[in-house]
N, C-alpha and C positions, 0 to 999 in steps of 0.2 A: 949165425950156426944154430940161432934159434929153430928155425925151419926143421933140421934134423932132430932136434929133440921132441919136437910136437909131433912130429910123423911118425917117429920112431914110439913113443907114447902112444899114438893111435893105433898103429898094428898092433902092437903088443895087447892093449884094450881090446881090441877088436878080437883077437884071437882070443884071449880070455873069454869074452862077451859069448862068443859063438859056443865055447865049449861048456860055459855054464849054464846058458840059457834055456836049454832043453830040460835040463832038473831041476834048477833051481830058480827060476825068473823073477822071484825077487831081491835075491841077492844081485842079478845082472844090471835092474835098475838100479841100486845102489851103487855098484862099482862103475857105471857108466853116469852119475852123478859125480862122485868122486874123482872119476878120470876129466871131466868136465872144469871141475873145478882147480885139477891142478893144472890143468892146459891155460886156465885163466891166469894159475899164479906165475906160470914160464913167460907169457906176453905181458905182465902188469909190468913190467919195468920200462918196455918199450912204449907202453900206451901213456905212462907218465912222461918221458920225453916228448911223445907226440903231444900231448896236453902244453907242454913248456914251447914249445917250438910255434904253435898256434897262436899261445898269448902273447907273445914275444910278436908274432906278424899282426897281432890284433892290436898290439901296443903302440906298433911302430906307424901301423895305417891310421891311425886314428879314428879306429871303429870303438864306438862304445862298449864297453865291458859289458852291457847288459845284453846285445847282440851276440858277444863272442861265447858269453855261457848260457844262452838258448840255442847256440847251435851245436855245443858240447853235449847239452841236455838233450836236444832232439836224435843225436848220434847215438847216444847212449841206451837212449829209449828203443830205438831200432834194434842194437844190437842185444840187448837185455829182454825183448818181447821176442826175438830169433832164436836165442837160447833158450828159453822158456818153452816156446812153443815144438823145439827140438826134441826137448826132454819130452814132453806129453805126448809126440807121435813115438818115440821110444817106448813110452808106456804103453802103446796101443790107443792113445785116445786123440783122435785125429779130430773130433769135434770141441774137445777143449782146447786144443792147440789152434785151431783155425779163431777160435774166441779170444783166445791169449793174442792173436796178430792182430785182431780186429781192435781190442783194447789200446795196443800200442801204438796203431794207427790214430785212434781217436787221441789217446795222450800226445801223440806229437803234432797233429792239428792244434789241440788247446797249446802245446807251449810253444807254437810258433807263431800265434796270434799276435802280439806284439811287433814281429817282423813284417807281417803281412799289413797291420794297421801303420806303420811307418812306411812303407814303400804304397801304400795308399794315399798319404799326406805329402809324399813327394810327388807322384801324379797329379793330384788335386794342387798343388803349388807352383807344379810347371803349365799347369790348365792354366791358371788364372793369370 
């Protein structure tokens, strides 16, 4: 039922933003940020359960906790970068939004390097 809360909050916020944006654009940006935080708080309990399930799967499969942590970090970076870029676009800053996305991609690459190194080590071991 969380989707109904998310959609209702999104619709109410969109209508309010539509009415406010013309007269007070600075307030509309603040309201947009507040709604974003509220939506995040609505889904946070579900996100915790997803992380717990991934943790259980990782421990049962024998995957090292380091790799599990990297995967979660990469996912978090992608979602946070997307949220930040969306907020920048809402504020009319397309250039800043594209730079936030680029920084997110670079941080994902840097974070994933240990996994790439391990894959290359496995390939080398198989070729030997």
